C-alpha positions as CSV (number, residue, x, y, z in Angstrom):
1,M,-14.4,-5.4,12.1
2,Q,-14.6,-7.9,15.5
3,E,-17.8,-9.8,13.9
4,N,-15.7,-10.4,10.7
5,F,-13.0,-11.6,12.5
6,E,-14.8,-14.0,14.3
7,L,-16.4,-15.3,11.3
8,A,-12.9,-15.8,9.4
9,K,-11.4,-18.0,12.5
10,R,-14.7,-20.3,12.1
11,N,-14.1,-20.5,8.3
12,N,-11.0,-21.1,6.8
13,E,-12.2,-21.6,3.1
14,I,-12.8,-17.4,3.2
15,D,-10.0,-15.3,1.5
16,L,-11.6,-12.2,1.4
17,I,-14.3,-10.2,3.3
18,I,-15.4,-6.4,2.5
19,S,-18.0,-4.6,5.0
20,T,-18.7,-1.4,6.1
21,S,-19.3,0.2,9.7
22,P,-20.5,3.2,11.1
23,Q,-18.3,3.6,14.0
24,H,-14.8,2.2,12.2
25,G,-13.5,4.0,9.2
26,N,-11.2,2.5,6.1
27,M,-9.2,-0.3,7.1
28,V,-7.6,-3.1,5.6
29,K,-6.1,-5.6,7.9
30,I,-5.0,-9.4,7.4
31,L,-6.4,-11.5,10.3
32,D,-3.1,-13.5,11.3
33,Q,0.2,-12.8,9.2
34,Q,1.7,-16.0,10.4
35,R,-0.7,-18.6,8.2
36,H,-2.9,-18.4,5.5
37,S,-5.6,-15.9,6.6
38,P,-8.0,-13.6,5.0
39,L,-8.1,-10.3,4.0
40,L,-10.2,-8.1,5.8
41,A,-11.5,-4.6,4.2
42,Q,-13.9,-2.2,5.8
43,V,-14.8,1.1,4.3
44,A,-16.9,4.2,6.2
45,A,-20.3,3.7,5.9
46,E,-23.5,6.0,4.4
47,G,-21.5,6.6,1.3
48,S,-18.8,8.9,3.0
49,M,-16.1,6.9,1.1
50,L,-15.7,5.4,-2.1
51,G,-12.4,2.9,-2.1
52,Q,-11.0,0.9,-4.7
53,M,-8.8,-2.3,-4.2
54,T,-6.7,-3.9,-7.2
55,L,-6.9,-7.8,-5.9
56,Y,-3.9,-10.1,-7.1
57,W,-5.6,-13.2,-6.1
58,S,-4.4,-17.2,-6.9
59,P,-5.8,-20.0,-6.2
60,Q,-2.3,-21.4,-5.8
61,A,-1.1,-19.0,-3.0
62,T,-0.3,-20.6,-0.1
63,E,1.0,-17.6,2.5
64,G,-1.8,-15.6,2.6
65,W,-2.2,-12.1,1.6
66,Q,0.5,-9.0,1.5
67,E,-0.1,-5.3,0.8
68,L,1.4,-4.1,-2.8
69,A,2.5,-0.6,-2.2
70,S,1.5,1.7,-4.8
71,D,4.7,3.5,-4.9
72,N,6.4,4.0,-8.3
73,I,9.4,2.1,-8.3
74,E,11.0,4.2,-11.1
75,E,10.2,7.1,-9.0
76,L,11.7,5.7,-5.7
77,Q,14.6,4.4,-7.9
78,K,15.0,8.2,-8.6
79,K,14.6,9.3,-5.2
80,I,17.3,7.4,-4.1
81,E,19.7,8.5,-6.3
82,H,19.2,12.4,-5.7
83,N,19.7,11.4,-2.1
84,K,22.8,9.5,-2.8
85,Q,24.0,12.9,-4.7
86,R,22.7,15.1,-2.1
87,L,24.4,12.9,0.8
88,A,27.9,12.9,-1.8
89,A,27.6,16.6,-1.6
90,L,27.1,16.9,2.1
91,E,30.2,14.8,2.7
92,K,32.4,16.7,0.7
93,K,31.0,20.0,2.0
94,F,31.8,18.4,5.5
95,A,35.3,17.4,4.3
96,E,36.2,21.1,3.1
97,E,34.6,22.7,6.3
98,K,35.2,21.6,9.7
99,K,32.5,24.0,11.2
100,E,29.4,23.4,12.2
101,V,29.9,19.6,12.8
102,Q,26.9,18.9,14.2
103,R,24.8,20.3,11.9
104,F,26.8,18.4,9.1
105,V,26.2,15.2,11.2
106,T,22.3,15.8,11.5
107,R,21.8,16.8,8.0
108,I,24.2,13.3,6.8
109,N,22.5,11.4,8.9
110,R,18.5,12.6,7.8
111,E,20.0,11.5,4.2
112,K,20.8,8.3,5.3
113,R,17.5,7.5,6.7
114,I,15.9,8.5,4.3
115,I,18.0,6.2,1.9
116,A,17.4,3.4,3.8
117,R,13.4,4.3,4.2
118,N,14.0,4.1,0.4
119,K,15.6,1.5,-0.3
120,S,13.5,-1.3,2.1
121,R,10.5,0.1,0.5
122,L,11.7,-0.8,-3.0
123,E,12.8,-3.8,-1.9
124,F,9.4,-4.8,-0.3
125,I,8.0,-3.6,-3.4
126,T,10.1,-5.6,-5.5
127,T,10.1,-8.9,-3.3
128,T,5.9,-8.6,-3.2
129,K,5.6,-8.2,-7.1
130,E,7.9,-11.5,-7.5
131,R,5.9,-13.5,-4.9
132,I,2.6,-12.4,-6.3
133,A,4.2,-13.3,-9.9
134,Q,5.3,-17.0,-8.6
135,K,2.1,-17.0,-7.1
136,E,3.4,-17.5,-3.2
137,I,0.9,-14.7,-1.9
138,N,-1.8,-12.9,-3.0
139,G,-1.8,-9.0,-3.3
140,F,-3.7,-5.7,-2.6
141,T,-3.5,-2.4,-3.4
142,P,-6.2,-0.3,-1.4
143,V,-7.0,3.4,-2.3
144,F,-9.9,5.3,-0.8
145,R,-11.2,8.8,-1.6
146,K,-13.0,10.3,0.5
147,I,-16.3,11.9,-1.2
148,Y,-17.0,15.9,-0.4
149,P,-20.3,16.3,-2.6
150,K,-23.3,14.5,-1.5
151,S,-24.3,11.0,-2.7
152,G,-25.2,11.0,-6.1
153,S,-23.3,14.1,-7.7
154,Q,-21.5,13.7,-10.9
155,E,-18.0,13.1,-9.1
156,I,-19.2,9.8,-7.6
157,I,-21.0,8.8,-11.1
158,Q,-17.6,9.3,-13.0
159,L,-16.1,7.4,-10.5
160,V,-18.4,4.6,-10.1
161,S,-18.0,4.7,-14.0
162,E,-14.2,4.5,-14.2
163,I,-14.2,1.4,-11.6
164,N,-17.1,-0.3,-13.8
165,Q,-14.9,0.1,-16.9
166,Q,-11.4,-1.3,-15.1
167,I,-13.8,-4.3,-14.0
168,K,-15.0,-4.5,-17.7
169,E,-11.4,-4.3,-19.6
170,A,-10.1,-6.7,-16.4
171,S,-12.7,-9.6,-17.3
172,S,-12.2,-9.1,-20.9
173,H,-8.6,-10.6,-20.8
């Protein structure tokens, strides 16, 4: 990965470097968050992992890369609503029962943290999608799958076939 960092620093026109390494496993890094910088992706060597990374690349993007989380927005919104309902129920129960104050405070604070975390994640995803659509940034969504069978097995062949089909469909649009 260090060689890739050095190569990217010397060549500003590089947008993406994908490599493999026997020493380091799967990772995706952005060289420098403060400026237009390449995306460096690395997977484990020797066919032990199969990765798929969806890229949202635009030559007009001037602010580098940002990960677009694969979270389902509708599911996050449902979780937020569910946690709000649980919070309301806990607050009501807390008001009715003055016993066990610390236990309720702990549970209430936990629900508030979960809501805040999910709201933050939702805002990040929404903002990232908007910035990609406005071609301010390029985006990526990495997915790595551990391959348990040996190389050349039917599972690997099927995964590669699915990826090839997705590439063909994307390029025909």
